[in-house]
N, C-alpha and C positions, 0 to 999 in steps of 0.2 A: 620243756616237754609239751608237745602239741596234743590236743585232744581231737578225735574225730570219730564219726560213726556212720556207717552206711551198710545197708543190706544189699549185697551184690553177688553176682556169680559170673563165671566165664564158662566156656565150653569145656567141661571136665569129662571124666570117664562116664559119669552118670548120663550125659547127653548121648554118648555113643551107644550105651546100653539101651536107652529108651527108644532109639530109632533102628535097632538092629533088625527089626522086622522088615525094613525097607529093602534089605539085601537078601531076604529069604527067597528060595527057589533056585539059587545058583547051584550048579552041579558040584559033586564032591571033588571032581578032578580040577575044577576051575576055581582059582582064588577069587573070592568075592571082591568086587571093586568097592573101595571105601567111599561112602557117600561124600560128595563135596558140599559141605555145609556153608550156609551164609554166615557172615560174621555177626557175632552177638556183642553188643556194646553195653557196658555199664551195669546198672542196678537191676539185674534179672535173677530173682530167687527161684531157680528152676525146680526146686524140690517142694514148693508150696502149691497147694491146690486152690488157693484163694485166687479170685479173679483179679486180673490186672490189665492195664491198657498198654500196648506197645505201638511203636511206629515202625511200619514195614517199608523198607526202601526196595524198589524193584530194579532189576538190571536194565529194563527198558528205560531209555533216556527220557527225561522230562522234555517238555516242549522247548524250553529255553536251552537246555543242554544240547539237544539235538540240533537246534538252530545254530548254536555257536560252533558245533563240530561239522557243520555243512551237510547234515543228514536231514532227509525229509521226515517230518513228524506231524501228526495231527492229534487233536483232542479225541477224535473218534477212535483212532487206533489205540491211544493210551487207555481209553475207557474199555475197549475190547480186551486188552491185555490185563488190565486191572480186574475186570469182571471175571476173567478166567482164573486168576490167582485167588480172588475172593471165594469163588465157588469151590476151588480145591481146598482152601483153608477151612471153609465152613462144612465141607463134606468130611474132612479129617477130624475137625473139632466141632462137634454138633452144637455146642453152646456158644460158639464164637459170634460176636456181634461187631460189625464194622461201624465205626463212628464217623470218621472224616476221610475224604479222598483228596489226593493231591496230584496235579499233573503239570503245573506251569513251571515252577522253579524247583520242585521236588516231585519225584515219581514214586507214588506209593499210597498208603492209607494207614489209618489208625484202627486198631482192632482190640476188642476186649475179649479175654479168654482166660481160662485157668493158667497160672504161671507154669505149671508142670507140663502144659501142652505146647509151650513155645518151641521146644525142639522140633516139633512137627512142621512149624513154619520155616525153621532153619533148613530143613531138608527139601523144601520146594525149590526146584531148579530155577524158577523165575525170580527168586528172592535174593537180593544182594546183601542186605543187612537188616538187623532188627535192633531198635533202640528203645530204652524204657521211656515211658511218658513222664518225664521228671517234672518236678515243680519248678516254676520260674517265679521270681519275686522282683519287685521294684528294687532298684539299686539306690535306696534312700538311706542315708546315714542317720539323720536326726530331723525331727519335726519340731518347729518352734511355734510360738503363739501367733494367732491371726493378727494382722496389722490393719489398723483403721485406714480408710481410704485416703485421708489427708495427713496421715501421721508417719509415713515412711521417710527415713532420713536419706540424704545423698549417698552415704556409704553403702546403703542397701541396694541402691538403684544404679550403680555405675558399672555393672558387669558388661552390658552390651557396649556402652561407650569405651570401656577399657580395651576391648579387643578391636575397636575401630569401627563399629557398626554405624555410629552417627556420621562419621566422615563418608562412609559409603552412601548413606542416605542423601547427603549433601550433593553428591555427584550423580544422583538419580537412580541409584540401585537400592530398591526397597523390597525386592523379592516378588514384585508384580509379575503375574503370569506363571509363577512356579507353584506346583502342588507339593505340599509336604504332608506325608502320612505320619500320624502319631499312633504308634502301636503300643498300647499301654492299658491303663485301667478305665479307659473311656475319656471323654472330654465333655465338660459343661459348655456346650455350644451356645447356651443362652447368656453366658457371662458378657456383660456390656463391652469388655475389651476384646472379646473373641468372636462375637456373633457376626461381625462384618467379614470375617475370614472364612466363614462357611457358606456354601451355597445350598440349594435344595437337598442335594444328596450329601449326607453328613458322613457316611461311612457304614460300618457294620459292627454288630455286637455278637462276637463268637462265644460269649459266655451264656447268653440267653437265646442265641440264634434268632435275632430280629434286626430290624434296620435302625435301631435307636442306640447309638454308642454312648449314651449318657453314663456318667459316673454312678457308682453305688451310693445311694443317698443315706443320710443318717437315719437310723431306725430300721434299716432293712433287716428283716428277721434272719436272713442268711448269713449275716456277718457284719464286720466293721465297715463303716463308710470309707470311701476313697476320695482323694484329692489330687493324687499324683499326676495323672494324665493331663489334667487341666493346668497344673503348674508347669509341666513340660511344654504344653502347647503355648502357654503364655510366653515362655522364654524364646520359643521359636518365632512367634508372630503376633503377640498381643499388640493391639493398636487402640489405646484409649488412655486410661489413667496411668498405665505404664506402657512402654513399647518394647516388643521383643526384637530380636536381631533382624528379622525380615518382616516388618509390620504389614506389608501388603501381600504377603504370600497367601495362597489359598490353603486351607487346612482340611484334612480328612482324618477322621477318628476311627480307630479300630480297637474295640474293647476285647482284649484277650486275657486280661487279668481281672478277676472278680473281687468279691468282698475281701477286704484286708490286703489287697494288692498282690494276690498270688494267683497263678494260673498253671497251665501245663503246656508241654511241647506241642501237642496236637493242635491247640488253639493258636499258639504263636506262629507255627508254620502256616496255618490257614490265614492268619492276618497278613503275613508277608506275601503270600500268593495273591490275596485279594488286593493289596495295595499296588502290586505290580500290574495286575490286570485292570485296575481302575485308573491307570495312567499317572501314578505318582512319579514325580521327578526326584524326590528325596524321601527317605523314610528314616524315622528315629525310633530306636528301641532302647529305652532306658530300663532295661531289665536284664536278668541273668541268673545263672546258677553257678555252682562251684566246680563244674567239670572243666578241667584244662585239657581240651581235646579239640584239634582243628577239624576233625571229621564227625563232629556231632551233627545231628540232623538239622538243627537251627542254623549252625554255621554254614552247612552246605547250601541251605536255602538262601542265605544272605549272599554267598558267593555267586550264585546264579542270578540273583536279583541285580547285583552289580554288573554281571555280564550282559544283562538285558538293558542296561543303561540307567538304572535307578541308583542314586548315591545312597548307600546304606550306612547309617551312623549308629553306633551302639556304645553303651557305657562299658567301661572296662571292669567294673566291679568294686566292691567296698571291703575287700579282705586284706588290704595292705597292713603294714608296710613291707611284708616279706616278699621275696621273689617267688615266681611260679604261682601266684595267687589269682591271675586272670582266669575268668570262667567264660563258658560259652553263653551267648554268641560272640563275645569279645575276642574269642580265639579264631574267628574267621580269617581266612587268608587274604581276602580282598576288601571286606568292609572296613570302615574307619572306626577304630576303637579309641575311646576318649577317656583320659584320666582327669582327675579333678585338682584344681588349684585353689589356693586362698589368695584373694587380692591383697595388694600392699596394705599394711596396717601399722599403726603405732603401738609401741609397748610402753608400759608405765611402771614406775616403781611405786610401792605402797609403804607407808609408814603408819603403824598402828601401835601407839605407845604401850609398851609392856609385852608385846607379842612379836618377837624377832623373826618368826617364821612367816609373817604376813607377806603375801604376794598377790598381785592382781591375777585372777583366774580367768576371767572373761567378761565381756561387756558388749551391749548392743551397739553403742556408738561412743565416740570420744566425748561428745557433749554430755551425755548422761553420766559418764564416769566422773568427769571433771566437775560436774554440778554438785557432787557430794564432797569434794575436797575442801578441807578446812572447816567444815560445819560440824557442830556437835549433834550427834544423831542418837535416837533411842533404839536400843536393841531388844528384840523379843525372841525368845526361844521357840523354834518350830520343829523340834524333833527330827524326823527323817525327811521332812519336807514334802510329805504326802498331802494331798488336799485336805484330808481329815485333820492333819496336825495344825492347820491354820484356823479351824473352826472355833468359834467362841472367843477369839482374841482379836485385838485391834492392831493391825499391821500397817494401816494407812500412813504413808510418808515415813515409815520406819525401816530398820534393817532386820531381816530375818536371820537368825543363827541356826544353822542346819548341820546335822551330822551326815557324813557319807554313809551309804548303804541302801540296799533293796531296790531303789529306783534310779534311773539315769540322772546325772547332774542336770541335764537340760530340763528334765521334768521338775526337778526341785526348784530351779530358777523360775520356770513358767508358773508353778503353783504360787511362788512368792509374789510374782507380779499380779496374778489373778486376785490375790488377797489384799493388794494395795501397797505392798512393800516396794521401796525404791532401790533396794540393794540387798545383798546377802553376804553372810560370812559362812563358808562351807569348810568344815574341818574334817580331817581324816579320822577313820576309825581303826586304822592299822598303822604300822610303822611306815615311814616314807612320806612322799609328797603327793598331794592330789594333782592330777594332770590339768593342764590348761585346756579350756574348752571355748573355742571361738563362738562369738555371737550369742552368748547367754542372754536370756530375756531381761535380766536386771544386772547392773554392775555387781561383780562378785569378787570377794577376797577369799583366799584359801589359807588355812592354817594346818599345822601338824596336829596329830592326835593329842599330844601333850598340851599344846597351846589351846586347842579346842576345849579340852576338859577344864583347863584353867579359866577360860572365858565363861563356860557354863557355871562354874562355881561362883564366879563374880556375879553373874545374873541371879543366881539363887540367893546371894547375899544382899541383893537390892541394888548393886552397882550396874545399872543398865544404860549408862550414857558413854559415848565414845566419839572420838574425832579421828577421821582418816585423812591422810594427806597423800595426794597422787601427783607425781611429777613425771614429765616426759623422759623416757629412757632412750629409745631409738626407733627408727623406722625399719620395718621388715618388708622387703620387696616381695613380689609375687612368689609364692612357694607351693610346692606340691603337698596336698593334704595327706596326712599320715594314713588315712583310711583307704586312699586310692590304691587299687590293686596293681600289682606289678607283673611284668612278664618274666621270662619269655614263654613261648608256647611249646608244650611238649611235642616232640616229633618234627615239627617244622623249624623249631628253634628261632621263630620270628620274634622280633622286638615288638613288645606291646607295653603300653598303649602306642598308637600311631602318633597322636598329638594329645595335648592337654588343653583345658579351658576352665574358666571359673566354675566352681562347684560348692563353695562354702558360703552359707548365709545368703542365698540367692532369693530375692523377693520376686514372686510372680503370682499369677492369678490362681485362685482356688474357688470351688463352688460354694455357694451359701444355700442353694435350693430355697431361697426366700425372695420371691418377686418384689417384695417391699424394700429389700436391701440386698441387691444382687452383686454389689461390689465386694468380692472377697479377695484378700491378698494374704500371703504368708511367706516367711523365709524358710527355705528347706536347704538341706545340703546332702551331697552324695555325688557319685559320678553320674547319677540320673540327671542332676542339674547341669553338669558339664556337657553332656552329649547334645542337648538341644541347642546350645550355643553354636556347636559345629554344624548341626543340621541347618540352622538358620543361616550360618555363614555360607554353606554350600548353596543355598537358595540364591543368595546375593551373587555368588560367582557364576551360577548358571544363567542368571539374568544378564550379567555383564558379558558373558562369553557364551552365546547361544550355540556355538559350534563345539564347545568343549565336551569331551567324553568324561565318564566317571573317573578314569585314571588321571585325567588332567586336573580335575577338581581336587582329588586326593593329593596329587603331587604338589599343587600350588599351596594348599594348606600346610603341608609338611615342609616344603622347601623354604617357606618364608616364616616359619614359626620361630619364636624368640626363645633362646636358651634360658633355662631356669637354674637358679643357684639356691642352695639351702641357706638358712639364717647365718651360717658361718662362712658364706660366700664360696662354697665348694660346689662345682657343677654337679647337678644330679646325674646319676647313671641313665643310660638310654632306656633301660627297662623300667625306670621310674617315671620319666617325663615324656618318653617318645621323642619326637623331633622337637618338642618344645610347646610353648603356648601360642595359640593361633593369633594372627594379626590379619584382619579381613582386608584392609586396603592394600597391604603389601601383597597379599595373595591375588587380588584382582589385577594388580599392576605387574605381576611377575612376567618377566621376559624370557626366562629360561625355566623349563620344567624337566626335572629328573625323575624318572620312574624305574624302579620303585623308590619311594621316598625314604625308606630305610631298608637295610639289607642284612641278612645273616649269611655268612659264607659257609656255614654248616659246621659239622663235627669232624675233627681230625684226630687220628689215633697215634699215640707215641710209638706203638709197635710197628707201624707201617712205614716208618721213615718218611722221606719226602713224598708228599702227595700233591698232584698237579690237577687242577680243575679249571674250567672256564666259567666265568660269570658274565651276565649281560645286563646292561642298563640301556634305557632309551633316553636320548637327549632331544628335547623339542625346543626349537627357536621360535618364540612368539613375537619377535620384533620384526620390523620391516627392512632390516639389513642382515646380510650374511654375518655369521659369527664363527670364530675359531676358538675351540675349547681345549683347555689343558686340564689334566687330572692328577690328583695326588691323594694317596691314602696313607694316613698316619694312625698308628695305634697308641693308645694312652700310655702303655708301658714300653714303648719302643717297638721297632719292626724286626728285631732279631728273631730269626726263625720264620719270619713271614716275608715273602717276596711277592708283591703284586705289581704286575706289569700292564698298565692300561695303554690303550692306543694313544698316540701323541697327535696333537694338533688336528683334532677332528673338526672338519669344516661342515657347517650346517647352513643351508640356504634359509632365507626368510620364510616364516610360517611353514616350516618343514621339520621333520624329525629324522634322526638316524640312530641306529643301534650301535653300541660300543661294546667291545669284548675285553674283559679283564682276564689275564692269565694269572691264576692264583697258585703259588707254590708255598706249601707250609711244611716245615720240618718240626713236627710236634715234639720231637725229643728234646728240642732246645727251649721249649716253652713250659711254664708251670701249668698244671691241670687247672681247669676252670674256664671261665669265659673271658674273652679279651675284647675290649671296646675300642673302636676306632672311628675315624671320620673320613669320608670321601669328600674332597673339596673339588668342585667343578668351577673353573674360572673362564670367563670370556675376555679377560684382560682388564675389565673394569669392575665387574661385580663377581662375587663368589657365592656359590650355593653349597651348603653343607648337608651331607647325607649321613645319618648315623649308621654305623656298621658294627657287626659283632661276629666273632667266631669262637668255637668251643674246642678245647683240647682235651683229649681223652674222653671220659664220660662226663657230661655236663652235671652241674651241681643241683639238679632237681632232687626233690626228696625221694629216697630209695623206696620208701613205702608211703603212699599218699593217703590211703584210706584203709581203715580196719574196723570190722564189725563182727559180732558174734550172734548166732541165732540158736536158741535152745531147740533141740529136736525131741526131747523127752528121754526118760530113763538115763539121765546124766550124760547124754551125748549132745554134742554141739557142732555147729558148722561155723568155721572161720572163713571170713571173706576179706580179701585184701586187694588193693590196687597197687601194682608195681609198675610205675611209669616206664622203666627201662629194663624190667626183669630183675632177677637177683641171683648172684652166685651162691649166696647163703640166705636162707629164710628160717627164722626160729620163732616159736611162740613161747613166751615166758609166763609162768604162773606165780603170783604172789598172794599173800593173804590180803584182806580188805584194806588194812591201813598201811600196807607196803612195808611192814617191819620184818617179814619173813619170805624168803624165796624158796619155792617148792621144787622148781625144776622146769624142764621143757615139756610142753604139751605136744610138740612136734618139731622136727628139724628136717629141712629139705635143701637140696642143692640144685643149681642151674634151673631156676624156675622162670618160665616165660613171662614176658611183660604183659601188662594188662590186668584185668580182673581175674583173680584165681580163687578157688574154693577148696577148703580142706575139711576133713571130718575128724573129730576128737572124741574119744570114748570116756573122757573124764578121768583118765588115769595118768599118773606119772610113772612111766615104765609099766610095770605090772601091778603097781600099788594104787588102791583106791584112795582118793582124797576124802578126808572126813567131811561131814556135812558142814556147810557154811557158805559164806560169800568170798569170791576170789576176784582179783584183778588180773587182767591179761594184757600183755604187750606183744606186738608184732615187731620183730627185728629183721631188717633186711640190709644186706651188704653187697656192693658191686664196685669193683675196681677201686679199692682203698677208701671208699666212702660208705658210711653206714648211717642208718636212721632207725629210730624206733617210735612206735605210735601206740598210745593207749586206746583201748577199744571203746571208751566212752561211758561205760557203766559196769558195775560188778556183775559177775554171773553167780548163779546159785547152784551148789551141789546138794542134792537131797540126801 
């Protein structure tokens, strides 16, 4: 059962009622024309009078969009159109306040106004869409302790060499002459490993609206310090104690996420626009939200940034391992979305006499784990592993015994290390096994709850000595991190991520804000750490191929990526790994580029019989000789019901490209519902290029209800808000008592509900019966084409 909560609304009958005045004055004999409203996206609580900020997209094309469509456009004209719409909005909504304005890769502005006045914006003829100013956060999974300047191990420092960056450096490609924008929490441009990558102009701070994109320092009264952007920048281009992927690239920093690593749509779009206008060649956005939508404002801005020639790289998100968990801006049609991998590592068996459940849970390095093997160690109880649990006890050189609960495992291990412990035993507090956690600060062994209590009893009896034995089990090759978000994207059905890169236990630069000790380093993990590997790789490719366009860079990275297999040696699905893990030198040396680098053939219906469509790919020959290409498409479960006829023997001249047409015939009645993975193989007779493909039969297996929330309206009435990615043939709201032991009935039942965000009102009754006072749990149930899902609203409601 999934949990989710969101306050949202769509264009419901309430909107049409609120704007009925716009149609006043029509004659009784003439049927009033229904207003053509702009599209409303996402989290818009249109019944609230509280002030909110929204992003307004105008129909007038942005500077880049107009340029790409061959139409004349100027900043002056855009300002004129924008000023006109702003004036109309502020005349209609007296308290409206415009915050930011956009014209380069997004046409519109952000505006603050009462939420129940948003329908007036939707009725303005110049407005195309309105988006909520949602929160964006860093896509960071875990923070680990700081690493001393001279103490990092080879295992922590091999992510750039692993993808081949050092080999690229040896051939002269270091990112020199390439500008990389880091759109993040800011960057500590004074860090010794980064200061050489910055010039006089450092970037811009959209949080404080000044020219200093420095990180939020420790002790800032507005909130928690940040280190994220500096870590990302170091992975891209550090050049000192550690080296990033492109150590000679120039960096630009744009602070769009403030204290604690959170920000908003209006600042993220502003950062994207500024980076493009400042001449960035590559931009990295290690941030995101949970909205799986290709038409979100940030995704649109990134698409047009790519069209303008800036390689846009973004993290895919940390909501895995389920499908459909990618969020914006990773949902962008054109930007490169990046999943996270864990580099190859060794696994070990653990023997702890008297405790059969003992297993290795995690460790910072092989050396630190094996250093404890065979030695008699003293064990000290540390409660839940909070910092306070270590106070007043001597843990130096000892093993901390810690219970699961209340704080993350990584924090328990970090606190143990800070107290001087050299290892930890972490036992469960419920039935089952504690999960493995890569890169824990100290070598850690896990126990079941029963064995853990047994060990605590022994400690209480004075038996506090133990010997652990660790032996090599097997080597695990590069794997996809469980937390890495998966695709596909709703509506476009695109495969996401596009590629993967190292994102677990990545050591990079962090700020210290201490001039006497400026060398800060820390291991972090998340797709935030994977994305800058790809941004750095893009910088190397642009230096190596000055004539390459953004689509060439993306294709090279995808076409040459390495297939990834899970620990059981099963190939990961396309929506888990994308095209695979990037390999820089192979991408630089690619002689054939296939665009797009992955492809969705779309959705096919069982009821329509045979469906015939045409699909197009571009083949680019980067060699100095003519090539003849052949093509083959094979699906994982066979091609029965799928007939794809590509052009045969496509001849492409040296340094030229040609488009190829695929005739696609699908008889969905012969295929099971769901999605079908395949591979397009492009061969020049000597080398083969593989392109991941996918097609959907019937209705794809996205969740039928993705988000569900409730808002009390007073007098025991409530508003239900749901997001239905594909609509619903049946939608029901179920009411239970607080502990789910009694079902009361349906709070509402609807049929043929449109897709998107929808809002419903409930009077607190089941039929005509009032519910007794108390707390109640609600579920939204949605069904479409033989697939159904239900979702808990996140917290109980109260009936008075």
